[in-house]
DRENDO-152571 format. One record per atom (N, C-alpha, C, CB): residue in three letters; atom name; x, z, y. Coordinates in nm, 3 decimals, always signed. Each point is the difference from the previous one (the first is absolute). Glycine has a CB too. Layout:
<rs>
aa, at, xx, zz, yy
ALA, CA, X, Z, Y;
...
</rs>
This chain:
<rs>
aa, at, xx, zz, yy
MET, N, +10.412, +5.836, +16.951;
MET, CA, -0.112, -0.124, +0.059;
MET, C, -0.051, +0.054, +0.133;
MET, CB, -0.100, -0.085, -0.244;
THR, N, +0.080, -0.015, +0.337;
THR, CA, -0.012, +0.033, +0.098;
THR, C, -0.141, +0.013, +0.010;
THR, CB, +0.204, -0.082, +0.066;
ASP, N, -0.272, +0.130, +0.072;
ASP, CA, -0.148, +0.019, -0.006;
ASP, C, -0.086, -0.139, -0.012;
ASP, CB, +0.042, +0.219, +0.145;
LYS, N, +0.010, -0.298, -0.092;
LYS, CA, -0.070, -0.139, -0.017;
LYS, C, -0.027, -0.043, -0.123;
LYS, CB, +0.096, -0.060, +0.175;
GLU, N, +0.021, +0.078, -0.275;
GLU, CA, +0.007, -0.029, -0.107;
GLU, C, -0.120, +0.078, -0.075;
GLU, CB, +0.249, -0.057, +0.037;
VAL, N, -0.243, +0.200, -0.026;
VAL, CA, -0.087, +0.103, -0.046;
VAL, C, -0.162, -0.062, -0.002;
VAL, CB, +0.182, +0.195, +0.105;
ASP, N, -0.186, -0.195, +0.062;
ASP, CA, -0.160, -0.084, -0.007;
ASP, C, -0.041, -0.124, -0.046;
ASP, CB, -0.011, +0.101, +0.163;
ARG, N, +0.088, -0.176, -0.188;
ARG, CA, +0.001, -0.131, -0.048;
ARG, C, -0.036, +0.022, -0.166;
ARG, CB, +0.189, -0.099, +0.202;
LEU, N, -0.093, +0.177, -0.234;
LEU, CA, -0.029, +0.041, -0.133;
LEU, C, -0.151, +0.076, -0.041;
LEU, CB, +0.265, +0.017, +0.012;
ILE, N, -0.296, +0.066, +0.078;
ILE, CA, -0.111, +0.069, -0.007;
ILE, C, -0.091, -0.092, +0.007;
ILE, CB, +0.077, +0.189, +0.081;
LYS, N, -0.114, -0.287, +0.013;
LYS, CA, -0.094, -0.087, +0.042;
LYS, C, -0.012, -0.104, -0.135;
LYS, CB, +0.061, +0.035, +0.283;
GLU, N, +0.061, -0.092, -0.373;
GLU, CA, -0.006, -0.063, -0.096;
GLU, C, -0.086, +0.091, -0.121;
GLU, CB, +0.225, -0.133, +0.096;
MET, N, -0.178, +0.243, -0.120;
MET, CA, -0.070, +0.043, -0.119;
MET, C, -0.142, +0.062, +0.035;
MET, CB, +0.232, +0.043, -0.111;
LYS, N, -0.244, -0.020, +0.221;
LYS, CA, -0.172, +0.006, +0.036;
LYS, C, -0.040, -0.118, -0.044;
LYS, CB, -0.011, +0.132, +0.207;
ALA, N, +0.025, -0.257, -0.175;
ALA, CA, -0.054, -0.129, -0.029;
ALA, C, -0.011, -0.036, -0.151;
ALA, CB, +0.094, -0.064, +0.220;
TYR, N, +0.053, +0.116, -0.264;
TYR, CA, -0.013, -0.026, -0.159;
TYR, C, -0.134, +0.105, -0.090;
TYR, CB, +0.309, -0.059, +0.021;
THR, N, -0.305, +0.159, +0.049;
THR, CA, -0.109, +0.116, -0.029;
THR, C, -0.143, -0.056, -0.014;
THR, CB, +0.140, +0.167, +0.137;
LYS, N, -0.192, -0.247, -0.024;
LYS, CA, -0.108, -0.047, +0.045;
LYS, C, -0.009, -0.103, -0.096;
LYS, CB, +0.006, +0.068, +0.237;
GLU, N, +0.092, -0.149, -0.256;
GLU, CA, -0.013, -0.126, -0.096;
GLU, C, -0.057, +0.057, -0.128;
GLU, CB, +0.207, -0.139, +0.097;
LEU, N, -0.105, +0.226, -0.162;
LEU, CA, -0.031, +0.092, -0.127;
LEU, C, -0.124, +0.052, -0.009;
LEU, CB, +0.209, +0.062, -0.001;
PHE, N, -0.265, -0.013, +0.113;
PHE, CA, -0.150, +0.044, -0.018;
PHE, C, -0.086, -0.112, -0.018;
PHE, CB, +0.032, +0.190, +0.138;
LYS, N, -0.043, -0.303, -0.099;
LYS, CA, -0.059, -0.111, -0.016;
LYS, C, -0.007, -0.072, -0.121;
LYS, CB, +0.049, +0.007, +0.197;
ASP, N, +0.052, +0.039, -0.289;
ASP, CA, +0.034, -0.089, -0.175;
ASP, C, +0.040, +0.079, -0.071;
ASP, CB, +0.075, -0.199, +0.047;
LYS, N, -0.198, +0.242, -0.150;
LYS, CA, +0.020, +0.104, -0.084;
LYS, C, +0.116, -0.046, -0.114;
LYS, CB, -0.259, +0.086, +0.051;
GLU, N, +0.292, -0.241, -0.049;
GLU, CA, +0.089, -0.009, -0.100;
GLU, C, +0.144, +0.002, +0.063;
GLU, CB, -0.173, -0.124, -0.146;
LYS, N, +0.158, +0.111, +0.284;
LYS, CA, +0.148, -0.012, +0.052;
LYS, C, +0.012, +0.187, -0.014;
LYS, CB, +0.010, -0.278, +0.214;
SER, N, -0.118, +0.335, -0.150;
SER, CA, +0.037, +0.149, -0.011;
SER, C, +0.058, +0.036, -0.125;
SER, CB, -0.175, +0.053, +0.142;
LYS, N, +0.118, -0.099, -0.261;
LYS, CA, +0.051, +0.036, -0.153;
LYS, C, +0.115, -0.029, +0.002;
LYS, CB, -0.174, -0.039, -0.123;
ASP, N, +0.208, -0.063, +0.133;
ASP, CA, +0.148, -0.086, -0.014;
ASP, C, +0.090, +0.096, +0.083;
ASP, CB, -0.088, -0.276, -0.008;
PHE, N, +0.062, +0.320, +0.133;
PHE, CA, +0.099, +0.096, +0.057;
PHE, C, +0.020, +0.128, -0.076;
PHE, CB, -0.061, -0.093, +0.212;
LEU, N, -0.038, +0.168, -0.270;
LEU, CA, +0.002, +0.116, -0.057;
LEU, C, +0.080, +0.004, -0.122;
LEU, CB, -0.204, +0.035, +0.100;
VAL, N, +0.162, -0.159, -0.167;
VAL, CA, +0.086, -0.023, -0.140;
VAL, C, +0.166, -0.024, +0.047;
VAL, CB, -0.232, -0.134, -0.140;
ARG, N, +0.247, +0.059, +0.271;
ARG, CA, +0.146, -0.040, +0.024;
ARG, C, +0.073, +0.144, +0.051;
ARG, CB, -0.061, -0.277, +0.073;
ALA, N, -0.018, +0.373, -0.025;
ALA, CA, +0.024, +0.116, +0.072;
ALA, C, +0.032, +0.114, -0.135;
ALA, CB, -0.173, -0.076, +0.243;
GLY, N, +0.147, +0.015, -0.368;
GLY, CA, +0.029, +0.112, -0.102;
GLY, C, -0.154, +0.107, -0.015;
GLY, CB, +0.306, -0.007, +0.084;
ILE, N, -0.395, -0.002, -0.017;
ILE, CA, -0.081, +0.094, -0.012;
ILE, C, -0.107, -0.048, -0.107;
ILE, CB, +0.058, +0.083, +0.239;
PHE, N, -0.114, -0.201, -0.251;
PHE, CA, -0.071, -0.054, -0.104;
PHE, C, +0.078, -0.073, -0.081;
PHE, CB, -0.179, +0.001, +0.121;
THR, N, +0.088, -0.021, -0.260;
THR, CA, +0.048, -0.079, -0.094;
THR, C, -0.049, -0.136, +0.023;
THR, CB, +0.018, +0.184, -0.148;
LYS, N, +0.018, -0.295, +0.089;
LYS, CA, -0.118, -0.122, +0.005;
LYS, C, -0.111, +0.002, -0.041;
LYS, CB, +0.132, -0.102, -0.014;
LYS, N, -0.173, +0.202, -0.069;
LYS, CA, -0.128, +0.030, -0.040;
LYS, C, -0.071, +0.027, +0.053;
LYS, CB, +0.052, +0.032, -0.112;
GLY, N, -0.003, +0.077, +0.224;
GLY, CA, -0.066, +0.084, +0.116;
GLY, C, -0.003, +0.126, -0.004;
GLY, CB, -0.122, -0.150, +0.026;
ASN, N, +0.202, +0.191, -0.142;
ASN, CA, -0.006, +0.173, -0.049;
ASN, C, +0.123, +0.059, +0.123;
ASN, CB, -0.051, -0.024, -0.342;
LEU, N, +0.056, +0.128, +0.356;
LEU, CA, +0.065, +0.100, +0.069;
LEU, C, +0.166, -0.032, -0.072;
LEU, CB, -0.249, +0.199, +0.042;
THR, N, +0.357, -0.202, +0.015;
THR, CA, +0.108, +0.004, -0.093;
THR, C, +0.034, +0.162, -0.010;
THR, CB, +0.097, -0.259, +0.064;
LYS, N, +0.015, +0.274, -0.168;
LYS, CA, +0.015, +0.157, -0.050;
LYS, C, +0.041, +0.075, +0.135;
LYS, CB, +0.092, -0.050, -0.267;
PRO, N, -0.022, +0.061, +0.363;
PRO, CA, +0.005, +0.074, +0.117;
PRO, C, -0.108, +0.037, +0.065;
PRO, CB, +0.171, -0.091, +0.014;
TYR, N, -0.261, -0.006, -0.020;
TYR, CA, -0.150, +0.037, +0.081;
TYR, C, -0.083, +0.039, -0.061;
TYR, CB, +0.011, -0.131, +0.123;
LYS, N, -0.018, +0.126, -0.261;
LYS, CA, -0.122, +0.041, -0.100;
LYS, C, -0.050, +0.129, +0.024;
LYS, CB, +0.089, -0.128, -0.172;
HIS, N, -0.004, +0.251, +0.185;
HIS, CA, -0.031, +0.124, -0.008;
HIS, C, -0.032, +0.060, +0.149;
HIS, CB, +0.143, +0.007, -0.221;
LEU, N, -0.135, -0.124, +0.326;
LEU, CA, -0.010, +0.102, +0.115;
LEU, C, -0.134, +0.055, +0.037;
LEU, CB, +0.187, -0.114, +0.086;
CYS, N, -0.208, +0.203, -0.040;
CYS, CA, -0.135, +0.075, +0.039;
CYS, C, -0.032, +0.004, +0.154;
CYS, CB, +0.039, +0.149, -0.203;
ILE, N, -0.150, -0.202, +0.239;
ILE, CA, -0.052, -0.053, +0.146;
ILE, C, -0.122, +0.090, +0.014;
ILE, CB, +0.077, -0.270, -0.003;
PRO, N, -0.065, +0.375, +0.100;
PRO, CA, -0.117, +0.069, +0.000;
PRO, C, -0.149, -0.060, +0.049;
PRO, CB, +0.183, +0.166, +0.025;
GLN, N, -0.299, -0.151, -0.087;
GLN, CA, -0.109, -0.065, +0.051;
GLN, C, -0.025, -0.055, +0.112;
GLN, CB, -0.050, +0.113, -0.119;
GLU, N, +0.080, -0.010, +0.213;
GLU, CA, -0.007, -0.008, +0.141;
GLU, C, +0.067, -0.107, +0.056;
GLU, CB, -0.023, +0.218, +0.002;
GLN, N, +0.131, -0.242, -0.029;
GLN, CA, +0.081, -0.113, +0.044;
GLN, C, -0.029, -0.155, -0.040;
GLN, CB, +0.157, +0.187, -0.005;
GLY, N, -0.207, -0.174, -0.141;
GLY, CA, -0.010, -0.099, -0.074;
GLY, C, -0.122, -0.095, +0.048;
GLY, CB, +0.115, +0.145, -0.182;
</rs>
C-alpha cells in the first residue's frame, strides 16, 4: 500500500468510528459481526474472561 492509500484508509476508519459512536444499534451490530458480542449482547467465549484493571475501565 502506498502512503496515500494508508492515509485514505485511516480517514475512512475514523469516519466509520464516529458513525458507530452515534448509533447504538450500528455499534452493537459491528461488535456482533466482529465476533465480540452475541446477538443477545453477551460477550462471546473468547472475550468472556478478560480481566481489565479498574484504572483502565
